[in-house]
C-alpha positions in Angstrom: 92.4 141.0 124.9 94.9 139.6 126.8 94.4 137.0 129.9 95.9 136.8 132.9 96.4 134.1 135.7 93.3 133.6 138.1 93.1 135.8 141.2 94.9 133.6 144.0 96.7 131.4 141.1 100.1 131.6 139.8 102.5 131.0 137.0 105.9 128.7 138.0 108.4 129.9 135.8 112.2 129.2 134.8 114.6 129.8 136.3 112.8 129.7 139.4 110.6 126.6 138.2 114.0 124.3 139.2 114.3 125.6 142.4 110.6 124.3 142.8 111.2 121.0 141.5 114.0 120.6 143.4 112.0 121.5 146.8 109.5 118.9 145.9 111.6 116.3 145.4 113.3 116.9 148.3 110.5 116.5 150.3 109.6 113.5 148.8 112.7 111.8 149.0 112.7 110.6 152.7 109.2 109.1 152.3 110.7 107.4 148.8 114.1 106.2 150.5 111.2 104.2 152.9 109.6 102.3 150.4 106.9 104.9 150.3 105.1 104.6 146.6 103.8 107.0 144.5 100.2 107.6 143.9 98.5 110.1 141.6 94.5 110.4 142.0 92.5 113.3 139.5 92.5 116.5 140.3 88.8 116.5 140.7 86.7 113.7 142.8 82.6 113.6 143.8 81.6 116.8 146.0 80.5 113.9 148.6 84.1 112.8 149.0 85.4 115.8 150.6 81.9 116.4 152.2 81.8 113.4 154.4 85.5 113.1 154.4 86.9 116.2 155.3 83.9 117.3 157.6 80.9 119.5 156.8 81.6 122.0 159.8 85.2 122.6 158.5 85.5 126.0 156.3 87.3 123.9 153.9 83.8 122.0 152.7 81.8 124.7 153.9 83.4 127.8 152.4 86.7 126.7 150.2 85.9 124.4 147.8 85.3 124.7 144.1 82.1 122.8 143.2 80.7 122.4 140.0 78.5 120.1 138.3 79.7 118.5 134.7 77.7 117.8 131.6 75.8 114.5 133.4 74.9 116.3 136.2 77.5 115.0 138.6 78.7 117.1 141.7 82.3 117.5 141.4 85.1 119.2 143.2 88.3 120.3 142.5 90.8 118.6 145.3 91.5 120.9 148.4 93.7 118.1 150.1 95.3 115.2 149.4 94.5 112.4 151.9 90.5 111.8 150.8 91.3 111.2 147.3 94.0 108.4 148.3 91.9 106.9 150.5 89.1 106.9 148.0 91.8 105.1 145.7 93.1 102.7 148.7 89.2 101.6 148.9 87.9 101.5 145.6 91.3 99.5 144.3 91.9 97.3 147.0 94.9 98.2 148.0 94.7 96.9 151.7 94.2 93.6 150.8 98.4 93.0 150.1 101.3 94.2 152.4 100.5 96.3 154.9 100.9 99.2 155.9 100.2 100.6 152.2 102.5 103.0 151.9 102.2 106.0 149.4 103.2 109.2 148.7 102.2 112.0 145.8 102.6 115.8 144.8 100.6 117.8 142.6 98.1 121.1 143.0 95.1 121.5 145.6 92.6 124.4 145.4 90.6 126.5 148.1 88.7 129.4 147.3 90.5 131.9 150.0 91.6 135.3 150.3 94.9 135.8 148.7 97.8 137.1 150.3 101.6 136.1 151.0 102.0 132.2 152.1 98.1 131.5 151.2 97.1 130.3 147.6 93.7 129.7 145.8 95.9 127.2 144.5 98.8 125.8 145.6 101.4 122.4 145.4 101.7 119.9 148.4 103.9 116.7 148.7 101.9 114.2 150.7 102.3 110.7 152.2 100.2 108.0 153.9 100.6 105.1 155.8 97.2 103.1 156.0 96.3 100.0 157.6 98.2 99.6 160.7 97.8 101.0 164.1 101.5 101.3 165.5 103.0 104.5 167.6 106.4 103.7 165.7 104.8 104.0 162.4 103.4 107.2 163.4 106.6 108.4 164.9 107.8 107.8 161.3 105.8 109.1 159.1 106.6 112.7 161.5 110.0 112.0 161.0 110.1 111.8 157.4 108.6 115.4 156.9 111.1 116.5 159.5 114.0 114.9 157.4 112.3 116.5 154.3 113.0 120.0 156.0 116.6 119.3 157.4 117.7 117.8 154.7 116.7 121.2 152.3 118.6 123.4 154.9 115.8 124.3 157.2 116.6 125.5 160.2 113.9 127.7 161.9 111.3 125.2 161.9 109.4 123.7 164.6 107.2 120.3 165.0 103.9 121.1 167.0 102.8 118.2 168.2 99.1 116.6 170.4 96.9 113.7 170.2 93.3 114.2 169.8 92.3 111.2 171.3 89.7 108.7 169.5 86.0 107.5 169.9 86.7 106.4 173.3 87.5 109.3 175.0 86.5 112.2 172.4 83.1 112.1 173.3 83.1 112.8 177.2 85.5 115.5 175.8 83.2 116.7 173.4 80.8 117.1 176.3 83.0 119.0 178.5 84.2 121.4 175.9 80.8 122.2 174.8 80.0 123.3 178.1 82.9 125.6 178.4 82.1 127.4 175.0 78.6 127.6 176.0 79.3 130.4 178.5 81.6 132.4 176.2 80.3 135.3 174.5 80.0 133.5 171.1 78.4 134.8 167.6 75.7 132.8 165.9 77.9 130.9 163.4 80.2 130.0 166.2 77.8 128.2 168.2 76.8 126.7 165.7 80.6 125.2 164.6 80.8 124.2 168.4 77.5 122.3 168.2 79.2 120.5 165.0 82.5 119.8 166.3 83.7 122.1 168.9 87.2 121.4 168.5 86.9 123.8 165.4 86.3 126.9 167.8 89.7 126.0 169.8 91.0 126.9 166.2 89.6 129.8 165.7 92.6 132.4 165.0 90.1 135.4 165.6 91.4 137.9 168.7 87.8 138.6 170.0 87.4 134.4 170.5 91.4 133.5 171.2 91.0 135.7 174.4 88.0 133.8 176.0 89.5 130.4 175.4 92.1 130.6 178.4 91.6 127.4 180.5 89.4 125.3 178.1 90.0 121.9 178.6 92.2 120.2 176.2 91.5 116.9 174.4 95.4 115.5 175.8 94.3 115.9 179.5 91.3 113.7 179.1 93.0 111.0 176.9 91.8 107.0 177.6 94.4 104.6 178.6 95.0 103.6 175.3 95.2 106.5 173.7 97.8 107.8 176.1 99.7 104.9 175.5 99.9 105.3 171.8 101.1 109.0 172.5 103.9 107.9 174.4 104.9 105.3 172.2 105.3 108.2 169.7 107.3 110.2 171.8 109.3 107.5 172.5 109.7 107.1 168.7 110.8 110.8 168.0 113.1 111.0 171.1 114.9 108.1 170.1 116.2 109.2 166.5 116.6 113.0 167.7 113.4 114.7 166.3 112.7 117.7 168.4 108.7 118.6 169.5 106.9 121.5 171.2 103.7 119.7 173.2 100.8 122.1 171.6 97.5 120.8 173.6 95.1 123.2 172.0 96.6 122.2 168.3 94.1 121.7 165.9 94.3 121.1 162.3 91.8 121.8 159.8 89.9 118.8 159.1 88.0 117.2 160.8 89.2 113.8 160.0 92.2 113.7 162.5 92.3 111.9 166.1 95.4 110.7 168.1 98.5 111.7 166.6 98.0 115.3 165.4 101.3 118.2 164.3 101.9 120.9 162.4 105.2 122.4 161.1 105.4 125.8 161.5 108.5 128.6 160.6 109.0 131.3 162.4 109.9 133.9 159.4 106.4 133.5 157.7 104.6 135.4 159.8 100.9 134.8 160.1 100.8 132.3 157.6 103.4 130.0 159.8 102.4 126.4 159.2 104.6 125.0 156.2 103.3 121.4 156.8 101.1 119.3 158.9 98.9 116.3 159.0 98.0 113.2 161.6 96.1 110.0 162.3 92.8 109.4 160.4 91.5 105.7 161.6 87.8 106.7 160.8 88.3 108.0 157.3 88.0 104.8 155.5 84.9 103.9 157.1 83.5 107.6 156.8 83.4 107.4 153.2 82.0 103.8 152.6 85.4 101.8 153.2 86.1 99.1 155.7 87.6 100.0 159.2 91.5 100.9 157.9 93.7 103.0 160.4 96.2 105.6 158.8 98.2 108.6 159.0 100.0 111.2 157.0 101.0 114.4 156.1 100.9 117.3 153.8 104.0 119.6 153.1 103.5 123.0 151.3 106.2 123.5 148.2 104.8 126.8 148.3 105.5 128.0 152.1 108.6 125.7 152.2 110.1 128.0 149.3 109.3 131.0 151.1 110.6 129.5 154.5 113.8 129.1 152.7 114.1 132.3 151.5 113.2 133.3 155.0 116.3 131.9 156.0 118.3 132.8 153.0 119.3 129.2 152.3 119.9 128.5 148.8 118.7 125.3 147.0 120.9 123.9 144.5 118.7 123.4 141.6 121.5 122.6 139.1 122.1 124.0 135.7 119.4 123.8 133.1 122.0 122.6 130.5 126.2 121.5 130.9 126.9 122.0 126.9 125.6 124.7 124.7 126.5 123.9 120.5 127.2 127.1 118.2 127.0 126.2 114.9 128.6 128.4 112.1 127.1 127.5 109.3 124.3 125.0 108.1 126.2 122.2 107.9 127.7 122.6 111.0 124.1 123.4 112.4 123.7 119.5 111.3 126.4 117.9 112.9 125.9 120.0 115.8 122.2 118.9 116.2 123.1 115.2 116.2 126.3 116.0 118.7 123.8 117.1 120.9 121.2 114.7 120.5 124.4 112.1 121.4 125.3 114.0 124.4 121.6 113.9 126.1 121.6 110.1 124.8 125.1 109.8 127.1 123.1 111.5 129.9 124.7 114.9 129.7 122.1 117.8 129.1 122.9 119.5 126.6 121.1 122.1 123.9 122.2 124.9 121.1 121.8 127.7 119.5 118.9 127.8 116.6 118.1 130.0 114.4 120.5 132.6 112.1 121.9 134.4 115.5 125.6 134.5 114.3 128.6 133.9 116.7 128.2 136.7 119.3 124.2 136.1 119.9 124.8 132.3 120.3 127.8 133.0 122.3 125.6 135.3 124.6 122.6 132.3 124.4 125.4 130.2 126.1 126.4 132.6 128.8 122.4 132.2 129.8 121.8 129.1 129.4 124.0 128.7 132.5 126.0 125.6 130.4 129.3 124.8 131.8 131.0 124.2 128.3 130.0 125.4 124.8 131.1 123.4 121.4 131.5 126.1 118.6 131.9 124.6 115.1 132.4 125.9 111.9 133.2 124.5 108.2 136.7 124.4 109.1 136.8 122.7 112.1 134.7 120.1 110.4 137.3 119.9 107.6 140.0 118.8 110.6 138.2 116.9 112.2 137.7 118.6 115.4 135.7 121.2 117.4 136.2 123.9 119.7 135.1 123.1 123.5 135.4 126.5 125.4 135.1 126.9 129.2 132.5 129.2 129.7 133.8 129.7 133.2 137.6 130.6 132.7 137.4 131.5 128.8 140.1 128.8 127.9 139.3 127.1 124.4 140.8 124.1 123.0 140.3 121.6 119.6 139.4 118.7 120.5 138.6 115.5 118.0 135.3 114.9 116.7 135.2 111.5 117.5 136.7 112.0 121.0 134.3 115.1 122.0 132.0 113.5 124.1 134.2 111.0 126.4 136.2 114.5 126.9 133.3 116.4 127.7 132.1 114.0 129.9 135.6 113.6 131.6 135.6 117.4 132.0 131.9 117.4 133.5 132.5 114.5 136.4 
């Protein structure tokens, strides 16, 4: 019996895996430059964390979570998103007792039971960043800009930033009542009406044409902000404009998680069809209290590595991933193999990515392996070379080959690679 990856999941394989890592690292680099520190949380958490934090009215919680009981009878769930787990860790370890804001970044897989299609998987990887403990519109602008910078430095140009404000506990309740009144006059199915009772904003996020056609003229939160939320939103836009980040006002923007409030944003790409979102986030000031912590503010984002790769391909943007190795050893005989084995280890210790041929390949087979490795140089060593105290250094791009003294080989290679 043979096995395949579960439906909706995938394997990340070489040589594409080097590009995957390059994209993941590029998306996190702006956050690292801004003082965000790495955090890693468990892939599974108490189910209640997501039910209370993400929101029971969301499809993520009601339909898409991978939930199971462990051997102790505890209900656990594979994480469908990263923010709730990060906030749980901030609360549990009292990270908020130190310098604020707490700035954290992370990367890893998430899991949602969705209908697999291009750009939508049941297992997907995201890079995330969170800033916790300070309510400042300039901090919001920083967080948004870090995501913008990640995409731009990768060479993406066909993405757009959608931006709005979803208000707070002061202005949301009267707006909620106004929206529910509007929705009550529409021709909606029973499930959608129940959703409107729990969280009417969820209906604005409904993608079905028969629902969207009825939403023209629906009241939007940004038109009903209280003075403090309006001032905060103005501050965010002022900060973004100051550093040249462009955005589109999108009053009907609703993210798929219930904890968002005030600043809310999404990055979309024109080359991905229906699954156009490549990342997004927002402010979640009520999340900490909802999961039993102190009243902490927070803002963050999650950027899809998988979706970003699709966007790069749609634009024809190549991501330099670098060669897997730069030097490849080709031994001719067992004595030479032992010497090359030690030389390969010395090259790695000197910071030069190096590999060598293993097994009895012969010269022709070993040179083919050297070409396939992507290395810039091959070191060919045989018994006669050892007797002469030299090795043959071959440039795999030009085909030029020279004899180099063994005691000068590492320095010569380093010089040629600089």
